[in-house]
Structure formats: structure tokens, C-alpha cells
GUMARDO-682725 format. One line per field, with one value per residue: residue number from 1; residue in one letter; x, y, z of N, C-alpha, C, O, CB in turn. Coordinates in Angstrom, 3 decimals. Glycine has a CB too. Example, Ala and Ser with C-alpha at 12.3 -4.5 7.8 and 13.67 -1.06 7.14 Angstrom:
n = c(1,2)
res = c(A,S)
npx = c(13.190,12.850)
npy = c(-5.690,-2.250)
npz = c(7.800,7.080)
capx = c(12.300,13.670)
capy = c(-4.500,-1.060)
capz = c(7.800,7.140)
cpx = c(13.200,12.900)
cpy = c(-3.300,0.030)
cpz = c(7.800,7.870)
opx = c(14.236,13.409)
opy = c(-3.319,1.138)
opz = c(8.465,8.039)
cbpx = c(11.308,14.084)
cbpy = c(-4.473,-0.598)
cbpz = c(9.046,5.725)
//
This chain:
n = c(1,2,3,4,5,6,7,8,9,10,11,12,13,14,15,16,17,18,19,20,21,22,23,24,25,26,27,28,29,30,31,32,33,34,35,36,37,38,39,40,41,42,43,44,45,46,47,48,49,50,51,52,53,54,55,56,57,58,59,60,61,62,63,64,65,66,67,68,69,70,71,72,73,74,75,76,77,78,79,80,81,82,83,84,85,86,87,88,89,90,91,92,93,94,95,96,97,98,99,100,101,102,103,104,105,106,107,108,109,110,111,112,113,114,115,116,117,118,119,120,121,122,123,124,125)
res = c(M,K,N,F,V,V,K,T,I,A,N,A,G,A,L,A,V,A,V,W,L,L,D,K,I,T,L,T,G,D,S,T,G,K,K,A,G,T,L,I,I,V,A,L,I,F,G,L,V,N,F,L,V,K,P,I,L,K,V,L,T,F,P,L,F,I,L,T,L,G,L,I,T,L,V,V,N,A,L,M,L,L,L,T,S,W,L,A,D,K,L,D,L,S,F,H,V,E,G,F,W,T,A,V,L,G,G,L,I,I,S,I,V,S,W,A,L,H,V,V,L,P,D,N,D)
npx = c(8.437,6.961,4.648,5.638,6.318,3.793,2.479,4.035,3.534,0.795,0.842,2.232,0.404,-1.764,-0.594,-0.161,-2.787,-3.545,-1.767,-2.743,-5.370,-5.175,-4.014,-2.096,-0.393,2.467,4.303,7.048,8.888,11.099,10.315,7.849,8.774,10.735,9.113,7.577,9.549,10.367,7.972,7.779,9.991,9.196,6.923,8.136,9.468,7.234,5.997,7.971,7.998,5.384,5.650,7.633,7.292,4.539,3.271,4.429,3.563,0.820,0.598,1.425,-0.611,-2.879,-4.965,-6.254,-7.256,-9.294,-10.866,-11.634,-12.970,-11.520,-11.106,-8.803,-7.058,-7.030,-5.466,-3.053,-2.402,-2.080,0.152,2.049,2.167,3.126,5.627,6.768,6.885,8.725,11.010,11.390,12.062,14.508,15.969,16.184,14.100,11.398,8.846,6.203,4.215,1.930,1.068,-0.976,-3.772,-4.077,-2.534,-4.132,-6.421,-5.144,-4.083,-6.454,-7.439,-5.338,-5.550,-8.091,-7.809,-5.606,-6.650,-8.637,-7.023,-5.573,-7.585,-8.078,-5.549,-3.348,-2.132,-0.671,2.166)
npy = c(39.026,36.851,38.100,39.443,37.266,36.108,38.176,38.251,35.712,35.989,38.039,36.668,34.627,36.182,37.388,35.067,34.292,36.437,36.048,33.606,34.255,36.342,36.603,38.345,38.914,37.480,34.643,32.822,29.770,26.931,24.828,23.917,24.488,26.436,28.453,28.983,29.921,32.227,33.612,34.111,35.814,37.939,38.673,39.637,41.870,43.306,43.814,45.414,47.605,48.526,49.259,51.268,53.103,53.511,54.990,57.537,58.231,58.281,60.490,62.541,62.456,63.072,65.121,64.143,61.737,62.636,64.050,62.026,60.312,58.190,56.409,56.702,55.050,52.631,53.272,53.928,51.432,49.981,51.273,50.548,47.812,47.776,48.962,46.999,44.937,46.068,46.266,43.540,42.695,44.034,42.662,40.273,38.432,36.214,37.569,39.437,42.239,43.221,46.145,48.982,48.803,46.118,46.026,47.583,45.954,43.685,44.745,45.236,42.616,41.535,43.117,42.342,39.537,39.509,40.870,38.999,36.813,37.887,38.085,35.419,34.282,34.197,37.140,38.092,38.881)
npz = c(30.929,30.059,29.119,26.859,25.219,24.838,23.478,21.148,20.082,19.623,17.698,15.664,15.100,14.177,11.938,10.452,9.864,8.237,6.093,5.191,4.410,2.507,-0.732,-1.657,0.358,1.161,2.281,2.067,1.932,2.414,4.057,6.538,9.075,8.563,7.554,9.836,11.594,10.197,10.327,13.094,13.437,11.785,13.210,15.517,14.414,13.544,16.013,17.187,15.408,15.823,18.482,18.508,16.283,15.753,17.976,17.662,15.097,15.606,17.307,15.615,13.713,15.109,14.852,12.548,13.504,15.164,13.295,11.474,13.093,14.124,12.009,10.578,11.745,10.386,8.173,9.432,10.584,8.226,7.151,9.087,8.632,6.001,6.445,8.043,6.139,4.374,6.018,6.529,3.990,3.685,5.590,4.375,4.598,3.871,3.550,2.297,1.477,-0.835,-2.104,-1.131,-0.496,0.004,2.286,3.974,4.275,5.283,7.647,9.030,9.328,10.870,13.173,14.183,14.565,16.304,18.504,19.267,19.935,22.064,23.934,24.486,25.159,28.022,29.681,31.823,33.912)
capx = c(8.927,5.852,3.779,6.284,6.196,2.381,2.174,4.712,2.785,-0.467,1.172,2.569,-0.851,-2.528,0.082,-0.403,-4.149,-3.537,-1.087,-3.634,-6.575,-4.902,-2.978,-1.060,0.547,3.125,5.321,7.575,9.954,11.287,9.601,6.941,9.604,11.356,8.035,7.220,10.639,10.246,6.780,8.114,10.879,8.363,6.078,9.006,9.652,5.940,5.831,8.921,7.490,4.217,6.084,8.468,6.849,3.100,2.903,4.873,2.648,-0.482,0.680,1.493,-1.871,-3.984,-6.131,-6.961,-8.008,-10.517,-11.645,-12.187,-13.546,-10.687,-10.937,-7.414,-6.339,-6.832,-4.336,-1.854,-2.088,-1.574,1.526,2.903,2.346,4.029,6.967,7.240,7.246,9.968,12.113,11.601,12.797,15.892,16.612,16.164,13.072,10.474,7.526,5.971,2.851,1.868,0.091,-1.543,-5.108,-3.842,-2.053,-5.286,-7.212,-4.308,-4.044,-7.758,-7.457,-4.379,-6.117,-9.198,-7.291,-4.760,-7.559,-9.254,-5.994,-5.250,-8.685,-7.961,-4.244,-3.054,-1.161,-0.086,3.576)
capy = c(38.257,36.027,38.995,39.668,36.028,35.965,39.155,37.840,34.574,36.518,38.721,35.645,34.007,37.133,37.495,33.812,34.341,37.383,35.367,32.556,34.810,37.274,36.064,39.345,38.896,36.203,34.110,31.664,29.041,25.557,23.889,24.534,25.014,27.682,29.445,29.347,30.760,33.527,34.258,34.605,36.970,39.030,39.118,40.470,43.141,43.981,44.313,46.515,48.742,49.062,49.837,52.453,54.062,53.793,56.121,58.800,58.490,58.635,61.865,63.444,62.460,63.181,65.834,63.257,60.788,63.320,64.392,60.822,59.502,57.004,55.564,56.824,53.918,51.642,53.715,53.802,50.015,49.579,51.791,49.723,46.529,48.032,49.179,45.668,44.236,46.675,45.840,42.111,42.615,44.477,41.614,39.094,37.490,35.939,38.107,40.594,42.763,43.851,47.194,49.687,48.306,44.822,46.327,48.034,44.771,42.862,45.393,44.999,41.201,41.357,43.750,41.527,38.257,39.799,41.158,37.749,35.992,38.507,37.750,34.001,33.985,34.935,38.224,38.605,38.490)
capz = c(29.796,29.571,28.375,25.581,24.441,24.484,22.437,19.925,19.551,19.097,16.429,14.673,14.701,13.389,10.634,9.725,9.337,7.116,4.969,4.738,3.789,1.406,-1.617,-1.935,1.487,0.929,3.169,1.366,2.616,1.972,4.930,7.509,10.162,8.123,7.492,11.219,12.099,9.526,10.866,14.436,13.268,11.246,14.328,16.366,13.708,13.583,17.374,17.362,14.624,16.525,19.746,18.303,15.261,15.798,18.863,17.054,14.000,16.177,17.817,14.465,12.980,16.060,14.310,11.622,14.306,15.587,12.107,10.847,14.166,14.350,10.833,10.104,12.350,9.327,7.366,10.262,10.663,6.910,7.039,9.950,7.940,4.862,6.999,8.434,4.913,3.855,6.889,6.285,2.715,3.946,6.369,3.513,5.039,2.774,3.867,1.443,1.340,-2.153,-2.297,0.015,-0.147,0.631,3.635,4.761,4.604,6.141,8.958,9.653,9.728,11.959,14.371,14.700,15.057,17.448,19.614,19.693,20.581,23.363,24.841,24.846,25.758,29.256,29.437,33.066,34.129)
cpx = c(7.820,4.900,4.336,6.136,4.750,2.020,2.824,3.979,1.455,-0.232,1.479,1.298,-1.704,-1.909,-0.160,-1.804,-4.229,-2.863,-2.001,-4.821,-6.289,-3.755,-1.882,-0.170,1.187,4.186,5.809,8.690,9.997,10.435,8.684,7.708,10.250,10.312,7.656,8.297,10.601,9.069,7.033,9.009,10.088,7.436,6.874,9.224,8.371,5.678,6.739,8.473,6.296,4.597,6.810,7.842,5.395,2.725,3.294,3.927,1.269,-0.487,0.677,0.180,-3.092,-5.173,-6.930,-7.747,-9.330,-11.433,-12.322,-12.835,-12.820,-10.466,-9.525,-6.553,-6.091,-5.637,-3.030,-1.436,-1.534,-0.139,2.488,3.175,3.266,5.456,7.575,7.665,8.556,11.169,12.425,12.374,14.261,16.666,16.602,15.236,12.031,9.036,7.326,4.491,2.836,0.741,-0.527,-2.877,-5.042,-3.379,-3.198,-6.126,-6.437,-4.212,-5.342,-7.854,-6.549,-4.922,-7.203,-8.680,-6.424,-5.593,-8.173,-8.238,-5.594,-6.351,-8.507,-6.661,-4.033,-2.004,-0.558,1.348,3.766)
cpy = c(37.415,36.865,39.255,38.445,35.834,36.936,38.785,36.668,35.045,37.250,37.710,34.938,34.904,37.316,36.229,33.787,35.293,36.774,34.321,33.120,35.660,36.745,37.071,39.621,37.518,35.907,32.820,31.031,27.612,24.574,24.671,25.141,26.337,28.797,29.913,30.248,32.153,34.295,34.819,35.839,38.176,39.556,39.992,41.851,43.961,44.568,45.490,47.770,49.370,49.727,51.164,53.520,54.470,54.928,57.478,59.201,58.886,60.062,62.852,63.529,62.586,63.991,64.984,62.186,61.390,63.565,63.168,59.862,58.164,56.116,55.645,55.702,52.831,51.987,53.567,52.342,49.502,50.059,50.987,48.364,46.681,48.267,47.846,44.860,44.767,46.253,44.354,41.894,43.011,43.422,40.267,38.003,37.357,36.337,39.354,40.941,43.572,44.869,47.740,49.088,46.904,45.025,46.809,46.836,43.842,43.432,45.199,43.558,40.977,41.956,42.884,40.223,38.461,40.103,39.875,36.860,36.569,38.236,36.324,33.708,34.774,36.012,38.786,38.084,37.739)
cpz = c(29.181,28.720,26.972,24.675,23.971,23.369,21.101,19.281,18.955,17.778,15.347,14.184,13.826,12.002,9.806,9.119,8.147,5.884,4.366,3.963,2.545,0.544,-1.953,-0.726,1.444,1.983,2.519,2.175,2.149,2.769,5.870,8.672,9.808,8.029,8.894,11.832,11.505,10.083,12.264,14.343,12.745,12.347,15.287,15.731,13.780,14.971,17.667,16.624,15.337,17.840,19.541,17.401,15.416,16.760,18.293,15.928,14.509,16.702,16.641,13.703,13.892,15.527,13.312,12.349,14.742,14.390,11.509,11.848,14.327,13.140,10.250,10.706,11.313,8.469,8.145,10.374,9.339,6.724,7.898,9.304,6.741,5.331,7.449,7.215,4.338,4.685,6.707,4.986,2.901,4.746,5.640,4.062,3.936,3.118,3.030,1.397,0.048,-2.212,-1.016,0.451,0.453,2.067,4.526,5.214,5.531,7.549,9.732,10.160,10.926,13.251,15.003,15.300,16.292,18.682,20.161,20.416,21.945,24.385,25.369,25.604,27.041,28.986,30.721,33.216,35.411)
opx = c(7.733,4.399,3.578,5.858,4.517,1.333,2.227,3.820,1.036,-1.017,1.030,1.146,-2.299,-2.628,-0.343,-1.991,-4.902,-3.333,-2.034,-5.240,-7.102,-2.662,-0.839,0.712,0.520,4.860,5.067,9.343,9.039,9.901,8.745,7.329,10.313,10.588,7.439,7.981,10.778,9.158,6.544,8.813,10.287,7.187,6.352,9.173,8.410,5.194,6.331,8.562,6.202,3.930,6.620,7.865,5.051,1.914,2.557,3.537,0.612,-1.483,-0.004,-0.119,-4.207,-6.312,-8.154,-8.799,-10.367,-12.637,-13.471,-13.202,-13.436,-9.706,-9.104,-5.449,-5.051,-4.875,-2.019,-0.249,-0.619,0.695,3.629,4.278,4.098,6.400,8.765,8.687,9.394,12.222,13.589,13.233,15.152,17.882,16.966,15.547,11.815,8.117,8.176,3.631,3.635,-0.423,-0.592,-3.096,-5.855,-3.782,-3.234,-6.491,-7.009,-4.254,-5.324,-8.297,-6.933,-4.767,-7.230,-9.063,-6.497,-5.277,-8.227,-8.578,-5.309,-6.073,-8.752,-6.673,-4.493,-1.103,0.018,1.695,4.887)
opy = c(37.272,36.385,39.284,38.588,35.438,36.562,38.984,36.636,34.556,37.103,37.874,34.683,34.449,37.390,36.311,33.319,34.997,36.962,34.163,32.532,35.683,36.476,36.687,40.477,36.508,36.801,31.842,31.682,27.123,23.609,25.896,26.191,27.251,29.944,31.105,31.225,33.144,35.506,35.903,36.803,39.300,40.760,40.976,42.872,45.163,45.694,46.453,48.874,50.593,50.669,52.093,54.706,55.638,55.774,58.454,60.363,59.738,60.770,63.877,64.563,62.246,63.574,65.099,61.763,60.728,63.317,63.254,58.741,57.142,55.151,54.753,55.440,52.173,51.104,53.135,52.032,48.679,49.325,50.760,47.828,45.811,47.817,47.605,44.174,43.995,45.922,43.955,41.015,42.382,43.302,39.242,36.814,38.289,35.528,40.244,40.066,44.491,44.495,47.072,48.883,46.547,44.284,46.478,46.725,43.275,42.689,45.020,43.315,40.310,41.360,42.712,39.848,37.670,39.645,39.678,36.222,35.816,38.163,36.053,32.966,35.911,35.823,39.874,37.010,37.344)
opz = c(27.961,27.703,26.003,23.485,22.829,22.419,20.043,18.060,17.905,16.841,14.213,12.989,12.849,11.005,8.591,7.995,7.160,4.762,3.146,2.965,1.621,1.042,-2.482,-0.790,1.667,2.494,2.432,2.991,1.551,2.220,5.970,9.192,10.631,8.381,9.115,12.510,12.213,10.290,12.585,15.082,13.208,12.414,15.812,16.417,14.045,15.089,18.318,17.162,15.446,18.267,20.326,17.730,15.234,16.383,18.436,15.817,13.910,16.555,16.685,13.106,13.495,15.736,13.245,11.870,14.693,14.464,11.076,11.496,14.628,13.227,9.512,10.228,11.350,8.075,7.592,10.271,9.327,6.195,7.494,9.414,6.486,4.682,7.250,7.249,3.871,4.140,6.728,4.901,2.329,4.596,6.217,3.999,3.160,2.990,3.038,1.293,-0.133,-2.357,0.016,1.645,1.306,2.964,5.711,6.384,6.462,8.529,10.949,11.282,11.887,14.318,16.222,16.408,17.233,19.780,21.375,21.413,22.875,25.582,26.544,26.586,27.142,28.169,30.694,32.724,35.734)
cbpx = c(10.083,5.090,3.602,7.760,6.658,1.480,2.638,6.174,2.538,-1.128,2.371,3.564,-1.628,-2.611,1.610,-0.215,-5.139,-2.819,0.240,-4.121,-7.320,-4.560,-3.607,-1.701,-0.172,3.749,4.765,8.076,9.768,12.748,10.603,5.936,10.672,12.055,6.801,7.030,11.979,10.090,5.616,8.812,12.044,7.525,5.489,10.373,10.057,4.813,6.094,10.303,7.088,3.211,6.984,9.776,7.055,2.357,3.559,6.323,2.543,-0.853,1.963,2.585,-1.983,-3.486,-5.678,-5.984,-7.198,-10.178,-10.756,-11.097,-15.027,-11.286,-11.946,-6.824,-7.132,-8.072,-4.533,-2.096,-3.327,-2.473,1.580,2.247,0.994,3.545,6.913,6.148,6.130,9.858,11.770,10.252,12.137,15.893,15.926,17.579,12.411,10.528,7.378,6.498,2.414,1.682,-0.974,-1.723,-6.014,-2.801,-0.939,-6.157,-7.620,-2.925,-3.759,-8.901,-7.023,-3.027,-6.690,-10.215,-6.485,-3.834,-8.665,-9.848,-4.755,-5.046,-10.058,-8.032,-3.120,-2.563,-1.826,-0.951,4.470)
cbpy = c(37.369,35.385,40.315,40.005,34.808,36.203,40.543,37.464,33.521,37.465,39.675,34.617,33.611,38.476,37.731,32.605,34.774,38.684,34.707,31.744,35.642,38.689,35.576,40.637,39.186,36.184,33.867,32.052,29.093,25.175,23.009,23.505,24.017,27.486,28.859,28.072,30.117,33.350,33.271,33.499,36.628,38.538,37.907,39.767,42.899,43.005,43.212,46.099,48.290,47.957,48.861,52.036,53.480,52.544,55.950,58.675,57.271,57.666,62.057,63.001,61.203,63.808,67.124,62.608,60.351,64.655,65.051,60.098,59.258,56.194,55.951,58.225,53.340,51.533,55.173,54.397,49.219,50.135,53.272,49.530,45.963,49.244,50.179,44.917,44.367,48.211,46.126,41.367,43.522,45.826,41.478,38.541,37.955,34.462,38.421,40.333,43.651,42.795,46.697,51.158,48.303,44.003,47.387,49.019,44.025,42.725,46.874,45.293,40.294,41.997,45.127,41.225,37.545,40.963,42.122,37.008,35.881,40.031,37.898,33.132,34.292,33.970,39.348,38.190,39.703)
cbpz = c(30.222,30.754,29.133,25.787,25.283,25.715,22.874,20.215,20.659,20.121,16.609,15.271,15.913,14.115,10.824,10.662,10.435,7.520,5.434,5.919,4.799,1.954,-2.890,-2.395,2.899,-0.448,4.639,-0.028,4.127,2.080,5.746,8.030,10.531,6.762,6.774,12.090,11.803,8.007,10.901,15.267,12.299,10.011,15.081,16.598,12.232,13.195,18.368,16.878,13.187,16.785,20.484,17.724,13.890,16.194,20.223,16.517,13.105,17.299,18.693,13.528,12.161,17.335,13.631,10.668,15.521,16.284,11.065,10.095,13.898,15.411,9.777,10.479,13.546,8.461,6.919,11.664,11.061,5.786,7.445,11.336,7.493,4.052,8.189,9.208,3.879,3.842,8.360,6.231,1.652,4.713,7.718,3.351,6.377,2.409,5.396,0.031,2.599,-3.245,-3.167,-0.317,-1.383,-0.167,3.585,3.937,3.327,5.543,8.798,8.652,8.556,11.602,14.022,13.582,13.960,17.140,19.166,18.485,19.673,23.201,24.121,23.585,24.768,30.370,28.666,34.296,34.131)
//
């Protein structure tokens, strides 16, 4: 359970950095508390999307991983971020990613920040 909480906090932190750095990734809310709550829910959705959809997409695009020497990972991460944005919109959450190239850059930022946070935060159960 502790591992799940740590990963969710790391995802929320990484998403917060992407929202802060990119003006086309938006998170709106009345107060800081509401924004933080929305960010935690979006982090849960993002984690769920990465847990359920990303492995299937990686298997289906495996030849492209080999052909592009792994650079297709940027596209896969962007698609996961766009799917998270779409699901957040369907759940009436105030998180939105505008455009594919913003999602590519956002996915790159989220990957780097998430990696750095996983190095710093404990992850044992």
C-alpha cells in the first residue's frame, strides 16, 4: 500500500511540474486545496492508464520500439497523457492537455520528474 501511495505522490508531483512549466497543460480550480485534490485524482487516473493501457500498447508497437531505438516511447507517453486528459474531461475534472506536441513535451517532463522523485522517495512496502 505504501508503494502505491508513493507512486501516486510522485505522479502528482510530476504532473504538477508539467502544469507549471507548460501553459497548454492546464489545471484550474477555485482554491489550492481543490487543485491539489484534482491533481491527486488525475495522478490516480494517470497511474491506472499507465498500468492498464501502456503495456498493451507497448506490445502492439514492439517493432517500432526496435526500429526507432526506443524513441517511440515519447509518442506512447504522449498518448497516455492525452488519454488521461480525455478521461479527466469525462469525469469533469479541470485538467486538460492541448495538442499532441504539448503532450509529447509534457510526457517527457513527467518521465524525468517522476524518475527523479522515485530516486528520492522510498518505494519499499
